[in-house]
C-alpha positions as CSV (number, residue, x, y, z in Angstrom):
1,X,0.0,0.0,0.0
2,X,1.5,3.3,-1.1
3,X,1.0,6.2,1.1
4,X,1.2,9.8,0.2
5,X,4.7,11.1,-0.1
6,X,6.1,13.6,2.6
7,X,8.2,16.4,1.6
8,X,11.3,17.1,3.8
9,X,12.1,20.8,4.6
10,X,14.6,22.4,2.4
11,X,17.2,23.0,5.2
12,X,20.8,21.7,5.0
13,X,20.1,19.1,7.8
14,X,17.0,17.2,8.1
15,X,16.3,14.9,11.0
16,X,13.1,13.1,11.5
17,X,11.3,10.3,13.3
18,X,8.4,8.4,12.3
19,X,6.5,5.1,12.5
20,X,6.0,2.7,9.6
21,X,3.0,0.4,9.7
22,X,3.4,-3.4,8.7
23,X,3.2,-4.2,5.0
24,X,3.2,-0.6,4.2
25,X,5.5,1.8,2.3
26,X,6.4,5.5,3.2
27,X,8.4,7.7,0.8
28,X,10.1,11.0,1.5
29,X,11.1,13.4,-1.3
30,X,13.3,16.4,-1.6
31,X,14.9,18.4,-4.4
32,X,18.4,18.7,-4.8
33,X,20.7,20.7,-7.1
34,X,23.2,19.3,-9.6
35,X,26.5,17.9,-8.1
36,X,25.5,18.5,-4.4
37,X,26.6,15.9,-2.0
38,X,23.7,14.2,0.1
39,X,24.5,12.2,3.0
40,X,22.2,10.4,5.4
41,X,22.0,8.0,8.3
42,X,19.1,5.8,9.1
43,X,18.2,3.7,12.1
44,X,15.3,1.1,11.8
45,X,13.9,-0.8,15.0
46,X,14.5,-4.4,14.6
47,X,11.2,-6.5,15.3
48,X,10.7,-10.3,14.9
49,X,9.0,-11.3,11.4
50,X,9.3,-7.8,10.0
51,X,11.7,-6.8,7.4
52,X,12.1,-3.2,6.2
53,X,13.6,-2.5,2.6
54,X,15.2,0.9,1.9
55,X,15.4,2.3,-1.7
56,X,16.5,5.6,-2.9
57,X,15.8,6.6,-6.4
58,X,15.6,9.8,-8.6
59,X,12.7,11.0,-10.6
60,X,13.5,8.7,-13.5
61,X,13.5,5.7,-11.2
62,X,17.4,5.2,-11.2
63,X,18.4,3.5,-8.1
64,X,20.8,5.6,-6.0
65,X,21.2,3.4,-3.0
66,X,19.3,0.2,-2.0
67,X,19.3,-2.0,1.2
68,X,17.2,-5.0,1.8
69,X,16.4,-6.0,5.4
70,X,18.0,-2.6,6.6
71,X,18.5,-2.0,10.3
72,X,21.1,0.9,10.3
73,X,23.6,2.5,8.1
74,X,24.6,5.4,6.0
75,X,24.3,6.5,2.3
76,X,25.8,9.1,0.1
77,X,25.2,10.3,-3.5
78,X,25.3,13.2,-5.9
79,X,23.0,13.9,-9.0
80,X,24.2,14.7,-12.4
81,X,21.5,17.3,-12.7
82,X,18.8,19.1,-10.5
83,X,16.3,16.5,-9.6
84,X,14.1,15.3,-6.9
85,X,15.2,12.0,-5.0
86,X,12.8,9.7,-3.1
87,X,13.7,7.7,0.0
88,X,11.3,4.8,0.3
89,X,10.9,2.4,3.3
90,X,8.8,-0.7,2.7
91,X,8.0,-3.1,5.5
92,X,7.1,-6.7,5.0
93,X,5.6,-8.5,7.9
94,X,4.9,-12.3,8.3
95,X,2.6,-12.0,11.1
96,X,0.9,-9.5,13.5
97,X,3.2,-6.5,14.4
98,X,3.0,-3.2,15.6
99,X,4.4,0.0,13.7
100,X,8.2,0.2,13.5
101,X,10.2,3.2,14.6
102,X,12.4,4.8,11.9
103,X,14.7,7.8,12.4
104,X,16.5,9.4,9.4
105,X,18.9,12.2,9.3
106,X,19.7,13.9,5.9
107,X,22.6,16.3,5.3
108,X,23.3,18.0,1.9
109,X,25.8,20.5,0.6
110,X,28.1,22.2,3.1
111,X,26.7,20.2,6.1
112,X,27.4,16.9,4.3
113,X,31.2,17.7,3.9
114,X,33.5,16.3,6.5
115,X,35.7,19.2,7.3
116,X,37.9,17.2,9.9
117,X,39.0,14.9,7.3
118,X,39.6,17.8,4.9
119,X,41.7,19.6,7.6
120,X,43.9,16.5,7.9
121,X,44.4,15.9,4.3
122,X,45.1,19.4,3.5
123,X,46.9,20.3,6.9
124,X,44.6,23.2,7.6
125,X,44.9,25.4,10.7
126,X,41.5,25.9,12.7
127,X,41.2,29.4,11.2
128,X,41.8,28.2,7.6
129,X,39.3,25.5,8.0
130,X,36.6,27.8,9.3
131,X,37.3,30.1,6.4
132,X,36.9,27.2,4.0
133,X,33.6,26.3,5.6
134,X,32.4,29.8,5.3
135,X,33.6,30.0,1.7
136,X,31.6,26.9,0.9
137,X,28.5,28.0,2.7
138,X,28.6,31.5,0.9
139,X,29.1,29.6,-2.5
140,X,26.0,27.3,-1.5
141,X,23.8,30.6,-0.7
142,X,24.9,32.2,-3.9
143,X,23.9,29.0,-5.9
144,X,20.7,28.7,-4.1
145,X,19.9,32.3,-4.9
146,X,20.7,31.9,-8.6
147,X,18.5,28.8,-8.7
148,X,15.7,30.8,-7.0
149,X,16.1,33.6,-9.4
150,X,16.0,31.2,-12.4
151,X,12.8,29.7,-11.1
152,X,11.3,32.9,-10.5
153,X,11.9,34.0,-14.0
154,X,10.4,30.8,-15.4
155,X,7.3,31.4,-13.3
156,X,7.0,34.9,-14.3
157,X,7.2,33.9,-18.1
158,X,4.7,31.1,-17.6
159,X,2.4,33.6,-15.8
160,X,2.8,36.2,-18.5
161,X,2.3,33.5,-21.3
162,X,-0.9,32.3,-19.5
163,X,-2.2,35.9,-19.1
164,X,-1.7,36.5,-22.9
165,X,-3.4,33.2,-23.7
166,X,-6.4,34.3,-21.5
167,X,-6.7,37.6,-23.0
168,X,-6.7,36.2,-26.6
169,X,-9.3,33.5,-25.6
170,X,-11.5,36.2,-24.0
171,X,-11.4,38.4,-27.1
172,X,-12.0,35.5,-29.3
173,X,-15.1,34.3,-27.0
174,X,-16.4,37.8,-27.2
175,X,-16.3,37.9,-31.1
176,X,-18.0,34.5,-31.2
177,X,-20.8,35.8,-28.8
178,X,-21.3,39.1,-30.9
179,X,-21.4,37.0,-34.1
180,X,-23.7,34.5,-32.6
181,X,-26.0,37.3,-31.3
182,X,-26.0,39.0,-34.7
183,X,-26.9,35.8,-36.6
184,X,-29.6,35.1,-34.0
185,X,-31.2,38.7,-34.4
186,X,-31.1,38.3,-38.2
187,X,-32.7,34.8,-38.3
188,X,-35.4,35.9,-35.8
189,X,-36.1,38.9,-37.9
190,X,-36.3,36.8,-41.1
191,X,-38.5,34.3,-39.3
192,X,-41.0,36.8,-38.1
193,X,-41.1,38.5,-41.5
194,X,-41.9,35.0,-43.2
195,X,-44.7,34.6,-40.7
196,X,-45.9,38.2,-41.3
197,X,-45.6,39.1,-37.6
198,X,-43.4,42.2,-38.5
199,X,-43.0,44.2,-41.5
């Protein structure tokens, strides 16, 4: 049984806790930009006679991560283009069971990067590491604003196009009504003349 998809907030870190009914599926969706690292941790309560499968796909149903009989673990991926990914949990129960507790934490972009490992690899001082983190955060904000501006332009163009189409349709409808009314008047005038009701 497929339940309605839940949309995760568009913050950099998303932590959530929910219950999954036996023999049910719950999907979470989020939009992500191109080449943005997405990391996640999941923890699934273990119950007898209940298996939970985890599957992460993009909007074209390409599998980004899959784990059967999942209990806890991590995942990470990036997308080649801006897209929406889905995280689906499916429970399969062989007997009577109560809902399963699932916790999920998702990090993306700057929050998903491991700056401790970066500091060790590049031998960065604490101040340099903080500057790198701020630089990445600034770049992420600029990218998000550019993406929002592009979407606003697309929506404005769609709105203007729709407005012009509605205007043309209204003018066409008005001409059709005037033509129909004129034809009706002429037809009735001719009809009444034929019946000699008017001269």
